[in-house]
N, C-alpha and C positions, 0 to 999 in steps of 0.2 A: 427352557429353550436356551441354547448356547448363544453367547453374545455376538459372535462373528460367524457368518456363513462363508464357507470356503469357495468363494467365487472370485474370478479374476478382478484385480483392482489396480488402478493407477495411484500414484503417490499423492499425498497432500501438497507437496511442492508443485506437482503438475496442476492440481486444482487451483492453487494460488496464482500460478502463471496465467491460467485461462481467465480466472475471475478478474485479475488486475488488467489484463489486456482488454477484456470486454468492458470494464468500467471506464477505461481510458476512452474507448470508442463512444460509450454512452455520453461522457462529458463533452466530447467534441460535437455531439449531435444534440446536446441539451435534453437528454432523455433521463427522466427520473426513475423509470422502472421498465423492465422488459416483461412481457408475457409471451412465453414460448409454448406453443401448442404441440406438445409431444404426443400425438395420437398415432396409434399403430396402423400403418397402411403402407403399401408399396414396399414390402420387405423392410419396414422401419425407416424408410426415407424421411418420413414426416416426424420422427422422434429424434433425429440426429442433433438438431440444434439444442434442444432441451437436454439431451443426454451428454452433450459436450460440456455442459456446466453442472450437471447433476446425473451421476451414472445410475439412473433408474430406467429400466426398459428391457425389452425382450419378452418373448412368449405373450405377445399381445397386451402388454401392460401400458397404461396411460402414464404420461409424465407431463402434466401441465405445470410449468415452472414460472413462478412469480419471482423475479430477480431484481431487487431494488439497487439503486446506485449506492446506497449505504445500508448496512445491516444484513441480517441473515435472509437468504432466499427460502421460499417455501415450495415444496413439490406436492402436487395433488395427484393421487392415484385414484383409480376408479372405485375401489371397494375398501371398506374399513378392515376387512379380514386380512388384508395384505400389508397394512401399514407397519406393523411391528417387524415383519419379515424384511421389508425394505430398509428399515433402520439398521438391521443387522447385515444386510447384503452390501452396504456401502457406507463409507465414513465421510463423505463430502458434505452432505446436507443432513442436519439433524431434525429439521422441521418438516416432517413428512405427514401429510394429512389425507383423508379421503374426501372426495367430492361431497358437497352438501347442497341439495337442491339441484338446479341446473348448473351447467358449467359457467354460464354467465353469473348466476347467483354467487357461485363459489369465488370467482375471480373478483367480482365487485366488492364482496365483503372484505377480502384481504386488502384490496387497494384502499378501502375506507379505513381499515384498521391501521394502515401505515400513514394515514393523513394525506393521501395523494389524490384526493378528489379533484383538485385543480392542477394536477401534475401532467407531465408529458409522458405518455405510455407508448412504448414501442412494441409492435407485435410482429411475429413471423406468421407464416401460414396464409398470408393475403395474396401475394404475387411476387414474382422475381424472375430473373433470367433463367434460373434452373427449373422453375415451375411457374409458368405464366398464369396458370389457373388458381394456384394456391389450394389450401385444404381446410381453411377455417370456414365453417358454415356461415352464410349471410345472417341467419337468424341469431346466432350467438353474438356476432359483432354488433348487430343493431340493438340487441338487448343490453349489452354493456354500454354502448353509447347513450342509450336512453336513461340508464341508471346513473351515469356519470356525465351529465350535460356540461359541466364546467371543465372537464378534462380535455386534453388535446391528444389525439391518437395519431401515431406515426407508423407508416408501413416500413418495416425494416428492410424490405427488398432482400438483398443478398448479404447484408452486413455479417451475419453469423457464418454463412457459407464461405465468404471471402476470408474470414479469420481461420477457417478450417482448411484452407487450401494447402498450406504446408504443414507437415506433421513434425511433432517433437520426437526426440529419441525414444521416449516411452511409448508413443503411439506406434512408431515403426517397429519396436519390439513386439507389441501386441499383434501387429499385422504379420510379423514373422511367424508368430504362433499360429495365426489363422492359415498362413501359407503351408505350414507343416501339416496341419489337419487336411488341407486340400491334397497334398501329396499322398497322404495315407488313404484318402478317398479314391484317388486315381489307382493306387496299388490294389485297393479292395476290388475295384472293377476288373483289373487284370486277373485277380485270384478267383473271382466268382463267376465271371462271364464264360459260359460254355453252351454249346448247342443243347437244347432240352431244358435249360434253366429259364424260368420266367423272367421277363424284363423287370417286373416289380420286385423280384427277389434280389436282383443285383442292385437296383436303386435303393432298396431298403438296407442292404448291407453297406453300401457307401454312406448312407445317412447315419446308420448306427455307428460306423467308425468315427464320424465327426462327433456325435453326441457322447459317445463313450469316453472320449478324450477331452471332454469339457466344452465342446461346441454348443452353440445356442440357436434356438429357433426364435422367430422365423428367419429363414434364409432362402435365397433363390437357388434352385437346382433344376435346370432344364435338361431334358433327355429326349432322344429319339433313337429308335432301333428299327432297321429295315434293310433290305438288300440295297436299296437306293433311297435313303432318306432325303427329304427336302434339305436344302443347304443351311438350315438353322434348326436347332433342337426345339422340341415342343415342351409343354409345361409338365406333363405327367407321363409316367410309364404305363404300359398296358400289362395285362396278365398273360399275354401271348408267350409261348415258349420259343426262345430264340433258335435260329437255324444257322447251319454252316454258311459262311460267306455273308452273313448279316454285318452291317456296319452299325456301330454305336457312336453317336456324337453327343457330347454332354458339355454343358456350361454350368459350373458350380461356383457358388460364392461361400466358401467356408467361413464361419463366423465364430468368434470367441470374444467375450468381454465387450460385445457390441460392434467389433471391428470385422469388416469383410475384406477378403481378397477375391480374386476372379481368376479362374483357370479353365481352359477348354482343351479337350483332346478328342481325337478320332481313333477308334478301334475297329478291327475286323476279326470276326470269328473264322479264322482260317486265312487262306490266301486272298488278298484284296485285288480288286480290279486295278490294273496298272494306271488307269486314268485317275482313279481316286488317289493313288499314291502321288501321282504327278501334281494334282491339285494341292494335296497336303504339303508336298515339298515347296510349292509356291507360297503357301501360308508361312512356312518356317523361314523361307528366304526373305519374305517381306518383314517378318519379325526381326531377323538378324540385321537387316539394313537399318531398321529403326534403332536397334540397340547400338549400332555403330555411330549413329548421328545424334542421339539424345544426349543432352548434358546441360549443365547450368549455363545460362546465357544464350543457348541455341534457340532458333526460331521453331515454335511448335508447328506452324503451318508449313514452313519450308521443309522441315524434316519429314512431315507426313506426306508432302507432295512427292518427295523422293521415294518414300515407301510405296506410294501409288504407282510410281514409274516402274518399280520392280514387278508389280502385279500386271500392269499393262503390257510390259515387254514379254511376260510369260504367256500372254494371250488369255488371261483369266479375268474374271469379273467379280465384282463385290456384291455379296449379300449384306455383310456388315464388316466394316473395317474402320478402326479409329482408336481413340483413347478417351477415357473418362475417369475422373478421380474416384478413389476408393478410400474409405476410412470408416466412419460411423454410418455411412450410407454408400450405395452405389450411385453413379451419375453425379458425383461431386465435381468441383473444379480440380484440374483443368479438363476441358472437353473440346475435342475436335474429331468429329466422326463424319466420314465421307457419306454415309447413308443418312445423315441428319445435319448437314452443314448449315442449312438455313436456321434450324433450331439452335445451333451452337454459335452463331455469329455473335449473339449477345454475351455468351460465355467468354469468348475470346476478347471481346471489347472490355469486359469487366476485369479480367485478370491480366491482360496483356499477352502478347504473342511470344512468350519467352518461358522456357523451362527454368524452374527455381529449385535450389537444393531443398529437399524435404517433400517435394511433390510426390505423391504416390498415385498410380493410376493403372487401370486395366488397359492392356494393349491387345485388342482382339482382331483377328483376321479370319473371316468366314468367307470362303470363295467358292466359285463354280466355274466351269468351262461352258460358255454359251454354245459351243459347237459340239458338245457331247451330251447326249440325252436331253437336248433342248434346254440345257442349263437347269434342269429340275432336280439335280442332286449335287453334292459337293463335299467339302471337308472343312473342319474348324480347328483353330488353334488360338490360344490366348494365355497370357500370363500377367501377373501383377509386377509392376516395375517401380522402383524408387529412384529419384534423381539424387545423386550424391554430389559431393563437392568437386568431383573430377569427371563424372560421366553418368552412367545409368547401370542399375544392377537388378537382376532377377530376384524376386523374393521366393519363387518356387524353385525346387531342385529336382522335380520329376523329369525323367528323360524327355527330350524334345522329339525323339524318334516316333515314327508311326507305330502304333501299338497293334501287333498281331497276337491274338490270344485264342484260347480254346482249342 
């Protein structure tokens, strides 16, 4: 077996930067060890913190990371058959092991090995502004507490997510690669979508394009095709053969090296209804207004309120419109979405109402006209944006024009 697998990698310097920053935060909170529960769920939302410090993940792999204040971290994957592969797939963490017994048994044994039975253990997966429910099962937490009665357990809240809010140059480079895959997927839709072709064939062709160029599963890829689809795409394609004048609306999160971007487009097989084009033009006008306003030091809420004014002035209504961070997960910081403002109030409170250089986020605008067809159809547009030292920049390069195909 070759020593190195040809998978995307970030540098050891990037690792050292993250580990140093994390340990500085641990010292400030008097935490002796982190346990990051990198369990595959929600398109890997729950693996992002662990993968930030140890690049193990993808294709439903577990990465439960025990990260001490001093010394080598240990990553636990689900099965022993994959341990040697993961040692060759990344060079950040050399101590990769398989789970032994329950997850509680596994973590407790490692904490005892490190002599931290009376230490302070910080855990993610319990709750936080980005996920108020958490993802660590109650049974696992209680079993760990019972086995380590002298330890003190700390809910990390959004400690890790806050550190991930601004991206390094290496992270932005990986996101650029993801965006390039997304552009190729959108072009594949243009090339493959024709009347008589099954929806599932086009969807598969787009996914193949991503995977063939190094993309990674699982990823989010929403799709809808109909003469008048609902104003937000569905989760799965059908095997129906597409017809002339059908609309395709899609939301894709191309992913490579664990990093996602987000892009949406609207297509028509033939001549589109003028109302659909008008709604789509409203989406793009709102996007363009945001790109004029976004920049370091600018108000997130103030900028987004001006975006909404463009939508309101056009007589259009929101299915989904807002921004949410992208990196090792979707729905990172920053977050400000008009369709979920109550949920995002805590996010704004946590990060502040200000754009910062290095923030990367999806800016999506899915609209409908309440006076046309009772608002039951619409158009979508989205791209991934990075805040630079002077303004904002698109990561995707695919045309913003309405896509007429077939």
